[in-house]
NULUMGU-888545 format. One line per 2 residues: for each residue x, y, z of N, C-alpha, C, CB. Coordinates in steps of 0.001 Angstrom, whole numbers, plus 500000, padded with zeros to 6 digits. Each point is the difference from the previous one (the first is absolute). Glycine has a CB too. Layout:
<sites>
X:Y:Z:X:Y:Z:X:Y:Z:X:Y:Z | ...
</sites>
This chain:
<sites>
849884:253518:326980:499558:500541:501357:499038:501259:499922:502252:499148:500913 | 497139:500901:497657:498886:500426:499745:499068:499556:500383:500775:500540:498747
499072:498110:500409:499031:499155:500420:499511:499383:501517:500799:499733:497792 | 500527:500679:502881:499689:499463:501432:499540:501569:500495:501995:497570:500479
498230:503591:499029:499891:500987:501043:498115:500112:499325:503298:501578:500557 | 496866:497767:498451:498024:500560:499537:499232:498352:500803:500243:501725:496354
500441:497293:504052:499386:499499:500806:499955:499811:501109:499956:499631:498694 | 500713:501368:501961:499970:500281:501326:498547:501380:500211:503253:499153:500214
497054:501235:498304:498951:501497:500167:498524:499384:500210:501435:501815:498107 | 498790:497271:501317:498198:498917:500143:499888:499239:501199:499842:499307:497506
500986:501012:502932:500014:498389:501134:498858:500634:501433:503533:498875:499504 | 495939:499987:500282:498783:500299:501618:500372:500637:500805:499195:498268:500195
500736:502841:500567:500405:500940:500960:500540:501191:499591:500290:498299:501191 | 500932:501121:497939:500941:501468:499632:499239:500360:498935:502542:499533:500584
496460:500324:498650:499252:500391:498991:498868:501252:500483:500473:497417:498969 | 499237:502743:502125:498922:500722:500386:501072:501309:501094:497571:497466:499806
503271:501976:500417:501244:501469:500591:500622:500380:498844:500869:499196:502375 | 499413:500376:496516:500428:501146:498812:498785:500267:499708:502125:499326:498896
496859:499770:500514:498797:501317:499524:499884:501244:501473:498021:497767:498244 | 502287:502000:502821:499373:501240:500835:501428:500533:499545:498033:499354:502402
503622:500679:497616:500383:500811:499723:500894:500082:501375:498178:500785:498128 | 501439:497943:503002:501126:499736:500925:501324:499497:499890:498312:499839:500821
501475:499107:497944:501156:499236:499456:500620:500221:498511:498968:498418:501561 | 502429:501467:498270:500426:501076:498701:501012:498126:499529:500397:504147:501088
499153:495559:497920:501090:498789:499507:500603:500253:498909:498847:498402:500815 | 502397:501922:499330:500926:500308:498839:501690:499041:500003:498570:502798:500156
501674:497632:498621:501272:498624:499861:501435:501574:500020:498401:496926:497573 | 502524:502472:502794:501108:500937:499687:501070:499243:499892:499179:501823:501063
502289:498742:498648:500994:499230:499965:500304:499732:501372:500716:500775:497886 | 500074:497990:502390:500630:499386:501035:500805:501204:500648:500076:497548:498859
499177:503078:502614:500927:500809:500443:501687:499629:500227:497725:500718:500896 | 502366:498126:499508:501645:499799:500418:500642:500000:498821:499808:498600:501978
499601:501426:496670:500511:499858:498489:500717:498839:500265:500232:502419:499019 | 499588:496051:501458:500454:498655:499619:499050:499775:498745:500787:499040:502522
500085:499632:496744:498380:499454:499187:499754:498933:500934:500261:500335:497169 | 498724:499078:502032:499657:498773:500911:500430:498848:500464:498862:500757:499265
502180:499217:499817:500812:498796:500195:501596:500302:500585:498446:498946:497948 | 501806:500131:502371:501652:500335:500524:500882:498763:498964:499405:500829:503257
499651:498417:496314:501424:498680:499924:500016:500184:498329:499492:497581:502367 | 500342:503808:496915:500150:500056:498957:499282:501361:499351:500385:497442:500265
500046:502886:498410:498837:501051:499589:498701:499727:499690:501596:500916:499262 | 497323:500206:501164:498625:499652:499580:499428:501052:498751:499590:499042:502644
499303:500304:496872:499272:500490:499260:499405:501906:500406:499565:496912:499593 | 501094:503652:499887:498813:501262:500548:500644:501110:501653:497471:497658:499005
501793:502788:501197:500532:500664:501517:499039:499402:500749:500965:502380:499521 | 499590:497426:501794:498938:499047:500843:499197:501445:500330:501528:497424:501311
497063:502728:499390:498983:500461:500332:499196:499344:501306:500183:500655:497573 | 499365:500532:503202:499509:499813:501098:498315:500623:499800:502694:500070:501294
496554:499174:499548:498629:500150:499659:499560:501118:501208:499571:497311:498800 | 500100:503888:501794:499787:500598:501092:498470:500335:500421:502302:500744:499481
497357:498603:501447:498737:500389:500476:500050:501343:501324:499279:497163:499231 | 500458:503815:500293:499771:501545:500250:498774:500192:500777:501088:500657:497868
498864:499281:503797:498722:499830:500729:499999:501687:500108:500004:497224:501504 | 498688:503811:498296:500185:501274:500654:498897:500054:500665:501331:501132:498523
499711:499960:502583:498638:500324:501404:500677:499346:500875:497484:499942:499058 | 501812:500137:501772:500600:499640:501332:499109:498350:499913:500415:502999:501654
500643:495677:498526:499942:499200:499914:499975:499103:501251:500633:500884:498006 | 498405:498027:502540:499528:499269:501212:500867:498822:499773:497468:500850:500346
502686:498727:500809:501168:498789:499585:498904:499081:499704:502366:500262:501619 | 496483:499051:498663:499155:499417:499407:499593:500016:498460:499619:500261:502182
500409:500995:497332:499914:500120:498440:501692:499481:499781:497832:502416:499544 | 503026:497889:500898:501138:499722:499411:500354:498601:499797:500549:501985:500849
499167:497077:500177:499643:498840:499997:499544:499359:499107:499896:500513:501548 | 498626:500120:497975:499037:499828:498721:500789:499745:498644:498292:501644:501140
502235:499406:499057:500486:500465:498115:501274:499112:500099:499263:503061:499374 | 501227:497060:501649:501475:498804:499775:499333:498448:500219:502222:501812:501334
496873:497481:498957:499234:498577:499881:499539:500241:498749:499221:499347:502350 | 500456:501452:497105:499155:499813:498571:501032:500521:498943:497381:500471:500961
503846:500360:499503:500990:499552:498566:500273:498772:500100:501194:501924:499668 | 499148:497550:501139:501055:498729:500532:499004:499042:498860:500994:500363:503385
497486:499163:497139:499127:499636:499291:499675:499997:498628:499715:500363:501778 | 500435:501097:497758:499785:500193:498448:501890:499802:499643:497185:502168:499856
503792:498016:500411:501067:499483:499066:500154:498497:500258:501265:502264:499960 | 498125:496692:501167:500215:498471:499643:499010:499757:498851:500674:499156:502480
497714:501280:497915:499473:499991:498437:500587:500196:498782:498611:500599:501045 | 501590:501051:498829:500495:500360:498653:501277:498733:499304:499455:502958:500940
501318:496580:500409:501083:498979:499335:499615:499057:500073:501616:500770:500335 | 497279:498092:499628:499373:499341:499952:499760:499904:498365:499388:500363:502549
499359:501071:497349:499424:500272:498709:501061:499895:498806:498308:501515:501239 | 502923:499689:499314:500539:499685:498657:500944:498240:499936:500216:503252:499715
500079:496389:501013:500527:498312:499852:499217:499460:498758:500331:499424:502766 | 498167:500669:497206:499366:499581:499342:499954:500686:498975:499197:499065:501470
500764:501990:497957:499654:500704:499238:501738:500407:498702:497478:500806:502363 | 503264:498771:498497:501707:500398:498831:500886:498941:500707:500162:503165:499506
501275:496582:499875:500328:498895:500461:501211:500584:500636:498886:498269:498391 | 501783:500917:502221:501074:500437:501076:499128:500265:501574:501719:501373:497799
499688:499059:502808:499530:500409:501253:499518:501571:500252:501563:498095:500640 | 497439:501728:500172:499797:501856:500188:501500:500588:500773:496802:499893:500606
502885:501357:499274:500754:500702:500468:500381:499706:501587:499111:501445:498106 | 502196:499028:502909:499895:499616:501227:499222:501020:500279:501931:498749:500503
497528:501347:500389:499627:501091:500819:500236:500084:501473:498529:500058:498365 | 501672:500912:502798:500585:500401:500465:498796:501400:500742:502393:498651:498362
496788:501354:503015:499238:500712:500185:500922:500382:501740:497465:498944:497977 | 502468:502435:501601:500814:500770:501084:499169:500982:500306:502226:499594:499306
497176:500633:502168:499645:501354:500071:501123:500972:500464:497742:499130:500413 | 502097:502061:499185:500690:501427:499943:499362:500957:501192:500352:499794:497214
500384:500244:503853:499967:501365:500678:499972:500976:499566:500755:499292:501051 | 498149:501956:499379:499724:500719:499575:501362:500882:499929:497555:499399:500581
502780:501780:498910:501435:500837:500851:499586:500624:500864:501341:500441:498429 | 499760:500136:502727:499572:500807:501262:499104:501219:499785:502134:499293:500931
498370:501215:497896:499709:501542:499636:499384:500113:498810:501829:500774:501092 | 497622:500030:498484:498530:500187:498929:499029:501093:499895:499991:497907:500385
499100:502036:499012:499140:501000:500306:499047:499431:500785:500421:501222:498124 | 499301:499606:503006:498903:499515:501422:501152:499674:500875:497578:498713:498924
503428:501141:501075:500499:499450:500870:500543:501549:501073:500575:497338:498217 | 499441:502430:503192:500874:501293:500501:501121:500737:499607:499281:499071:501358
501777:499967:498166:500891:500259:499515:500521:501133:498930:499546:497993:500863 | 498791:502186:498643:500647:501158:498455:498536:501079:500608:501240:497908:496792
498656:502518:504673:499427:500639:500135:498387:500026:500065:502137:500429:499385 | 497459:498549:500017:498506:499670:499416:499566:499297:501127:500275:499767:497404
498175:499945:503002:499220:499670:500805:499231:499060:499353:500176:501916:501174
</sites>
């Protein structure tokens, strides 16, 4: 997971957003607590890589980040196949809607 996170931080288009602090990329244990596989025990804990965009995000920028992320993950998987034996980890890219309330939303009194 660490190698994939580092790969994405250097992915063309994402690297600029990371450098400008408009995008952060971090690893965390899987939110649902499940292991990566359901057919038996797996080694280690299932992890997620989260890409968090800061500030107001235009739909066009969101679509660009999503496309660059998908492209970067596929390139990383191809590269991993060439440098390590076995299949690379399975990857699922799922956009998550922001929470309904939080800092800067009318629900907490800020505008």
